[in-house]
C-alpha positions as CSV (number, residue, x, y, z in Angstrom):
1,N,57.9,-20.4,-9.9
2,W,59.0,-20.4,-6.3
3,R,55.5,-21.0,-5.0
4,F,55.2,-24.6,-6.1
5,L,56.2,-27.6,-4.1
6,W,57.7,-30.0,-6.6
7,P,57.6,-33.7,-5.6
8,E,60.9,-34.3,-7.5
9,A,64.2,-33.7,-5.8
10,P,66.1,-30.7,-7.2
11,E,68.7,-31.6,-9.8
12,S,71.2,-29.4,-8.1
13,V,71.5,-26.7,-5.4
14,K,74.6,-24.6,-6.0
15,A,76.8,-23.1,-3.4
16,G,75.2,-19.9,-2.1
17,Q,71.7,-20.9,-3.1
18,L,68.8,-21.6,-0.8
19,R,66.3,-24.3,-1.6
20,Q,63.1,-24.7,0.4
21,L,62.0,-28.3,0.9
22,V,58.6,-29.2,2.3
23,V,57.8,-32.7,3.6
24,T,54.2,-33.9,3.7
25,V,53.7,-37.0,5.9
26,K,50.5,-38.9,4.9
27,V,49.0,-40.8,7.8
28,P,46.4,-43.4,6.9
29,D,43.1,-43.0,8.8
30,D,43.4,-46.4,10.4
31,T,46.9,-45.8,11.9
32,P,46.9,-46.8,15.6
33,A,47.4,-44.1,18.2
34,G,50.9,-43.7,19.4
35,V,54.3,-42.0,18.8
36,Y,56.3,-42.7,15.7
37,S,59.8,-41.6,15.0
38,G,62.3,-41.7,12.2
39,T,65.0,-39.8,10.4
40,L,64.6,-37.4,7.5
41,A,67.8,-37.8,5.4
42,V,69.0,-35.4,2.7
43,R,71.5,-36.9,0.2
44,G,73.3,-35.6,-2.8
45,N,75.2,-37.8,-5.3
46,G,74.8,-40.7,-2.9
47,T,76.4,-38.8,0.0
48,A,74.7,-37.8,3.2
49,V,74.3,-34.0,3.4
50,A,72.1,-33.6,6.5
51,S,69.7,-35.5,8.7
52,L,66.8,-34.5,10.9
53,P,65.0,-36.5,13.5
54,V,61.3,-36.6,13.0
55,T,58.7,-37.5,15.7
56,L,55.0,-38.0,14.8
57,R,52.2,-38.4,17.3
58,V,49.0,-39.9,16.2
59,A,46.3,-38.9,18.7
60,A,43.7,-41.2,20.1
61,C,40.8,-38.8,19.4
62,K,38.8,-39.0,16.2
63,L,37.8,-35.8,14.4
64,D,34.3,-35.1,13.2
65,P,33.8,-33.9,9.6
66,T,33.3,-30.1,9.5
67,R,29.7,-28.9,9.1
68,R,30.9,-26.0,7.0
69,R,31.2,-25.8,3.2
70,I,34.8,-25.8,2.0
71,G,36.0,-25.7,-1.6
72,P,37.4,-23.2,-4.1
73,Y,35.9,-22.0,-7.3
74,Y,36.6,-24.5,-10.1
75,G,35.9,-24.6,-13.8
76,I,38.4,-25.7,-16.4
77,R,37.8,-25.9,-20.1
78,G,39.5,-28.5,-22.3
79,V,40.4,-30.9,-19.5
80,S,39.8,-34.6,-19.9
81,P,37.5,-36.5,-17.4
82,E,40.6,-38.4,-16.3
83,Q,42.4,-35.2,-15.4
84,K,39.3,-33.8,-13.7
85,R,39.2,-37.0,-11.5
86,I,42.8,-36.4,-10.5
87,E,41.9,-32.9,-9.5
88,M,38.8,-34.0,-7.7
89,Q,40.8,-36.4,-5.6
90,D,43.4,-33.7,-4.8
91,L,40.6,-31.3,-3.8
92,K,39.1,-34.0,-1.5
93,E,42.5,-34.8,0.1
94,H,42.9,-31.1,0.9
95,G,39.8,-30.9,3.0
96,C,37.2,-29.8,0.4
97,N,33.7,-31.1,0.7
98,M,32.1,-29.1,-2.2
99,L,33.1,-26.9,-5.2
100,L,32.0,-23.7,-6.8
101,W,31.9,-25.4,-10.2
102,H,29.0,-23.5,-11.7
103,E,28.4,-25.0,-15.1
104,H,25.7,-23.3,-17.1
105,V,22.7,-24.0,-19.3
106,W,23.5,-23.2,-22.9
107,Y,20.5,-21.8,-24.8
108,N,20.8,-21.8,-28.5
109,K,18.4,-20.7,-31.2
110,P,19.5,-21.9,-34.7
111,G,18.0,-19.7,-37.4
112,E,14.4,-19.1,-36.5
113,G,13.9,-22.6,-35.1
114,R,12.9,-23.7,-31.6
115,P,15.5,-22.9,-28.8
116,E,17.9,-25.7,-27.8
117,F,18.8,-26.4,-24.2
118,I,22.2,-28.0,-23.5
119,I,22.8,-29.3,-20.0
120,G,25.1,-32.3,-20.6
121,N,28.0,-30.3,-19.1
122,I,26.1,-29.8,-15.9
123,R,25.3,-33.5,-15.7
124,E,29.0,-34.4,-16.1
125,A,30.1,-31.8,-13.5
126,I,27.7,-33.1,-10.9
127,E,28.5,-36.7,-11.6
128,L,32.2,-36.1,-11.2
129,Q,31.7,-34.2,-7.9
130,R,29.4,-36.9,-6.5
131,E,31.9,-39.6,-7.5
132,A,34.6,-37.8,-5.5
133,G,32.4,-37.1,-2.5
134,L,32.2,-33.4,-3.2
135,G,28.8,-31.8,-2.5
136,P,25.9,-31.4,-2.2
137,P,25.1,-28.6,-2.7
138,Y,25.9,-28.2,-6.3
139,I,26.2,-24.7,-7.7
140,V,24.5,-24.4,-11.1
141,D,24.1,-21.4,-13.5
142,P,20.7,-21.4,-15.1
143,S,22.1,-18.7,-17.4
144,P,19.3,-16.1,-17.6
145,L,21.7,-13.7,-19.3
146,R,22.0,-16.1,-22.3
147,A,18.3,-16.8,-22.2
148,A,17.7,-13.1,-22.5
149,D,20.1,-13.0,-25.5
150,V,18.1,-15.7,-27.2
151,A,14.9,-13.9,-26.4
152,G,16.3,-10.9,-28.4
153,I,16.9,-8.6,-25.5
154,K,20.1,-6.5,-26.0
155,R,22.5,-7.1,-23.1
156,E,23.1,-4.0,-21.1
157,M,23.7,-3.6,-17.4
158,T,21.0,-0.9,-17.0
159,P,17.6,-0.4,-15.3
160,E,16.1,-0.3,-18.8
161,Y,17.5,-3.8,-19.6
162,A,16.1,-5.1,-16.3
163,Q,12.6,-3.7,-17.2
164,A,12.8,-5.3,-20.7
165,V,13.6,-8.7,-19.0
166,L,10.7,-8.4,-16.6
167,A,8.3,-7.4,-19.5
168,S,9.4,-10.2,-21.9
169,K,7.0,-13.1,-22.3
170,E,9.6,-14.7,-24.7
171,F,12.3,-14.6,-22.0
172,R,10.0,-16.2,-19.4
173,K,9.1,-18.9,-21.9
174,I,12.8,-19.7,-22.8
175,Y,14.2,-19.3,-19.3
176,G,11.3,-21.3,-17.8
177,E,12.1,-24.2,-20.0
178,G,15.7,-24.1,-18.9
179,I,14.7,-24.1,-15.2
180,R,12.3,-27.0,-15.9
181,Q,15.1,-29.0,-17.5
182,L,17.4,-28.3,-14.5
183,Q,14.7,-29.4,-12.1
184,A,14.2,-32.7,-14.1
185,L,18.0,-33.3,-13.9
186,E,18.1,-32.5,-10.2
187,K,15.3,-35.1,-9.6
188,E,16.9,-37.7,-12.0
189,L,20.4,-37.6,-10.5
190,G,19.1,-37.5,-6.9
191,A,22.6,-36.2,-5.9
192,G,21.3,-33.3,-3.7
193,E,20.4,-29.7,-3.9
194,F,21.0,-27.5,-6.9
195,V,21.8,-23.9,-5.8
196,Y,21.5,-21.3,-8.6
197,T,23.9,-18.4,-9.4
198,W,24.4,-16.3,-12.6
199,M,26.4,-13.2,-11.7
200,D,29.4,-12.2,-9.6
201,E,29.7,-9.1,-7.4
202,V,26.3,-7.7,-8.2
203,L,26.8,-4.4,-6.4
204,N,29.6,-3.5,-8.9
205,E,29.5,-2.0,-12.4
206,G,25.7,-1.4,-12.6
207,R,24.8,-5.1,-12.4
208,Y,22.3,-5.0,-9.6
209,A,19.1,-4.1,-11.5
210,A,19.6,-6.9,-14.0
211,W,20.4,-9.4,-11.3
212,E,17.3,-8.5,-9.3
213,A,15.1,-8.9,-12.4
214,F,16.5,-12.3,-13.0
215,A,16.1,-13.2,-9.3
216,K,12.4,-12.2,-9.2
217,I,11.6,-14.4,-12.2
218,T,13.7,-17.3,-10.9
219,R,11.7,-17.1,-7.7
220,E,8.5,-17.3,-9.7
221,L,9.7,-20.4,-11.5
222,C,11.3,-22.5,-8.7
223,D,12.1,-22.8,-5.0
224,N,15.9,-23.4,-5.5
225,R,18.1,-21.3,-3.4
226,I,20.0,-18.4,-5.0
227,Y,23.7,-17.9,-4.3
228,I,25.5,-14.6,-4.9
229,T,28.8,-12.9,-4.2
230,F,28.9,-9.3,-2.9
231,H,30.5,-7.0,-0.3
232,N,28.8,-5.3,2.7
233,R,30.6,-2.0,2.9
234,R,27.1,-0.3,2.9
235,Q,24.1,-1.9,4.5
236,E,21.4,-0.3,2.4
237,P,22.1,-2.3,-0.8
238,V,22.4,-5.5,1.3
239,D,19.0,-5.0,2.8
240,R,17.6,-4.4,-0.7
241,M,19.1,-7.7,-1.9
242,A,17.9,-9.7,1.1
243,P,14.6,-10.9,-0.3
244,W,16.2,-12.3,-3.4
245,M,19.3,-14.2,-2.0
246,D,19.5,-17.3,0.2
247,V,23.3,-18.1,0.2
248,R,25.3,-14.9,0.7
249,C,28.9,-15.1,-0.2
250,Y,30.7,-12.2,1.4
251,H,34.0,-10.6,0.2
252,G,36.3,-11.9,2.9
253,H,38.7,-8.9,3.2
254,T,35.7,-6.6,3.4
255,L,34.5,-8.5,6.5
256,D,37.7,-7.6,8.2
257,W,37.3,-3.9,7.2
258,W,33.7,-4.0,8.3
259,Q,34.8,-5.2,11.8
260,D,37.4,-2.3,11.8
261,E,34.4,0.1,11.5
262,G,32.9,-1.1,14.7
263,H,30.8,-4.0,13.7
264,D,31.1,-7.6,15.1
265,W,30.2,-11.1,14.2
266,Q,27.2,-11.2,16.5
267,E,25.6,-8.4,14.5
268,L,26.1,-10.4,11.3
269,A,24.7,-13.5,13.0
270,D,21.6,-11.7,14.1
271,E,21.1,-10.3,10.5
272,L,21.4,-13.8,9.0
273,K,19.0,-15.3,11.5
274,A,16.4,-12.5,10.8
275,D,16.7,-13.0,7.1
276,G,16.9,-16.8,7.2
277,D,20.0,-16.8,5.0
278,E,23.2,-18.9,5.0
279,A,26.5,-17.0,4.7
280,W,29.8,-18.1,3.0
281,C,32.8,-16.0,2.1
282,Y,35.6,-15.9,-0.4
283,Y,38.9,-14.6,1.1
284,N,41.1,-14.5,-1.9
285,I,44.9,-14.4,-2.2
286,R,44.8,-11.1,-4.0
287,E,48.1,-9.6,-2.9
288,I,51.5,-10.6,-1.5
289,A,50.4,-9.6,2.0
290,V,48.0,-12.6,2.0
291,T,50.4,-15.3,3.1
292,S,50.0,-19.0,3.4
293,E,49.3,-18.4,7.1
294,W,46.3,-16.3,6.2
295,V,44.9,-19.2,4.1
296,R,45.2,-21.4,7.1
297,L,43.4,-18.9,9.3
298,C,40.6,-18.4,6.8
299,N,39.7,-22.1,6.9
300,G,40.4,-22.5,10.6
301,Y,40.3,-20.2,13.5
302,W,38.8,-17.2,11.7
303,L,36.0,-19.3,10.1
304,W,35.3,-21.0,13.4
305,R,35.0,-17.7,15.1
306,S,32.5,-16.3,12.6
307,P,28.8,-17.0,11.8
308,L,29.9,-18.0,8.2
309,N,29.1,-21.5,7.1
310,G,31.6,-21.8,4.3
311,H,34.8,-20.6,2.6
312,V,34.9,-20.7,-1.2
313,P,37.9,-18.7,-2.5
314,W,39.0,-18.0,-6.1
315,K,40.3,-20.4,-7.6
316,Y,41.8,-23.9,-7.7
317,Y,43.8,-22.8,-10.7
318,S,43.5,-20.2,-13.5
319,Y,46.4,-19.5,-15.9
320,G,47.5,-18.9,-19.4
321,N,50.1,-21.1,-21.2
322,N,52.6,-22.4,-18.6
323,P,51.2,-22.3,-15.0
324,F,54.8,-22.3,-13.6
325,D,55.7,-19.1,-15.5
326,D,54.0,-16.0,-14.3
327,L,55.3,-13.9,-17.1
328,D,54.2,-15.8,-20.2
329,S,50.6,-14.6,-20.4
330,D,48.4,-11.7,-19.3
331,R,46.0,-13.9,-17.4
332,H,47.2,-13.0,-13.9
333,D,48.1,-16.6,-13.3
334,F,47.0,-18.1,-10.0
335,A,46.9,-21.7,-8.6
336,Y,46.5,-23.4,-5.3
337,A,47.8,-26.4,-7.2
338,A,48.5,-27.0,-10.9
339,P,48.7,-30.0,-13.2
340,H,52.2,-31.6,-13.3
341,P,53.7,-31.1,-16.8
342,T,54.6,-34.8,-17.2
343,R,52.9,-36.9,-14.5
344,P,49.2,-37.6,-13.7
345,E,49.3,-35.6,-10.4
346,M,49.0,-32.1,-9.1
347,V,51.9,-29.8,-8.0
348,S,50.9,-28.3,-4.7
349,T,51.8,-24.9,-3.1
350,L,52.4,-23.9,0.5
351,E,49.1,-22.1,0.3
352,W,47.3,-25.3,-0.7
353,E,48.9,-27.2,2.1
354,C,47.9,-24.5,4.6
355,F,44.4,-24.7,3.1
356,R,44.3,-28.3,4.3
357,E,45.9,-27.4,7.6
358,G,43.2,-24.8,8.2
359,V,40.5,-27.3,7.6
360,D,42.1,-29.6,10.1
361,D,42.2,-26.7,12.6
362,L,38.5,-26.3,12.0
363,R,37.7,-29.9,12.5
364,Y,39.6,-30.0,15.9
365,L,37.6,-26.9,17.0
366,E,34.3,-28.2,15.8
367,T,34.9,-31.6,17.4
368,L,35.7,-29.9,20.7
369,D,32.4,-28.0,20.4
370,N,30.5,-31.2,19.7
371,R,32.0,-33.0,22.6
372,L,31.2,-30.1,25.0
373,K,27.7,-30.0,23.7
374,A,27.3,-33.8,24.2
375,L,28.6,-33.5,27.8
376,A,26.8,-30.3,28.6
377,K,25.1,-31.7,31.7
378,S,28.4,-32.7,33.3
379,N,30.3,-30.5,35.7
380,A,33.5,-32.7,35.8
381,P,36.9,-31.0,36.1
382,A,37.8,-32.2,32.5
383,L,34.8,-30.5,31.1
384,R,35.4,-27.2,33.0
385,A,39.0,-27.2,31.8
386,A,38.0,-27.8,28.2
387,R,35.5,-25.0,28.3
388,A,38.1,-22.6,29.7
389,F,40.6,-23.6,27.0
390,R,37.9,-23.1,24.3
391,Q,37.1,-19.6,25.7
392,Q,40.7,-18.6,25.5
393,L,40.8,-19.5,21.8
394,W,37.4,-17.8,21.2
395,D,38.5,-14.5,22.8
396,F,41.8,-14.2,21.1
397,G,40.6,-12.4,18.0
398,S,38.2,-12.3,15.0
399,K,40.2,-10.7,12.1
400,V,42.6,-12.5,9.8
401,P,45.4,-9.8,9.8
402,D,45.3,-9.5,13.5
403,L,45.5,-13.2,14.1
404,A,48.3,-13.6,11.6
405,A,50.3,-10.8,13.3
406,R,49.9,-12.3,16.8
407,L,50.2,-16.0,16.3
408,T,53.6,-17.7,16.0
409,A,54.4,-21.2,14.7
410,T,54.8,-22.3,18.3
411,D,51.3,-21.0,19.1
412,Y,49.8,-23.1,16.4
413,A,51.6,-26.2,17.7
414,T,50.7,-25.5,21.3
415,R,47.0,-24.9,20.4
416,R,46.9,-28.2,18.5
417,E,48.4,-30.1,21.5
418,G,45.9,-28.4,23.8
419,L,43.0,-29.5,21.6
420,V,44.2,-33.1,21.5
421,K,44.7,-33.1,25.3
422,H,41.2,-31.9,26.0
423,L,39.5,-34.1,23.3
424,E,41.2,-37.1,24.8
425,A,40.1,-36.1,28.3
426,L,36.5,-35.6,27.1
427,D,36.4,-38.9,25.3
428,A,37.6,-40.6,28.5
429,L,34.9,-38.8,30.5
430,A,32.2,-39.9,28.0
431,R,33.4,-43.5,28.2
432,A,33.2,-43.4,32.0
433,Q,29.6,-42.2,32.1
């Protein structure tokens, strides 16, 4: 598959063929500031084929961690804890600070006996995330759908099903015990907040009535926040959902269309403030038009420009059979990165490297915001220049397709250089005060 960036050198590149090579330079955090140079050499059969001078500048400024939530959906069956640790490390190295790994409570009722509640999978998921420095929050599925199954309510996405759930004392008893066990686990682990979710895209396929019924009962049982994915093409259903959701995860492409209809980010910011909600989005690579540049923008300039507090796209990887063969299953294979077939490491993609680059863009921008805020009382020329530079970036645009169409590779490099220049000037100003 051409999307993957194999760490091994190609065995051969025949005449008339083109081979794209991507070089990732890993710079340790404690590398002294300065300019470093070297030569990238390409050899074949021991013979020099080409060489390219490489210059790397390590800036003197230190970047703050992002305040936003970054991390893809994750959830892989049949993977060993060792492999999961490899994947957690890869996720962390690519800028993630959380995951959408929503393991669920499993309710079981053997025969006519007392229901069983299995949460060991949730414990393992949270312990692995915490070990890797991912989270909190931790997204957990209390699985009210399964609890309703065990309570004997026939699963149907209808208003009648929702009413049956609301009326069932047996459901409340079973689901309530599941919630209590999750609360006990949350307290025992002390890892941080559990946020609950149990359905995707609840405005589609008649799911809303059932989702709202479960949300109402969840509210009765606990104070944990509720996370949900949806789109805001129409405002009326969003307003109806507002009392029952706390972390709104918007369909990212829809937010661009929504702006095309005359709305703007300030309108969304005002709505979120009025409702007291946090907003994330999932801007998926759903078609060939969504290039690696779009991925960088989603995590970087676009996210910074928005009132959204997170980007959690689908999915770290999901495939059938061989992840490097798109045609050997009907699973609609997708991967930001996939397990190497013979080595304990991940094979990256250009999209995954741009995912990390976007997080770096975001950290530069947020660090600039933090420095400007800390020096707000100053009127020094360096501060005025940094404010003007920031305003230029802010005013440039707020939709991913537009930004991708207008920005060139040179623009990204020039912006990065400008951010470094102003951060170093502001750091010097802070030291002088």
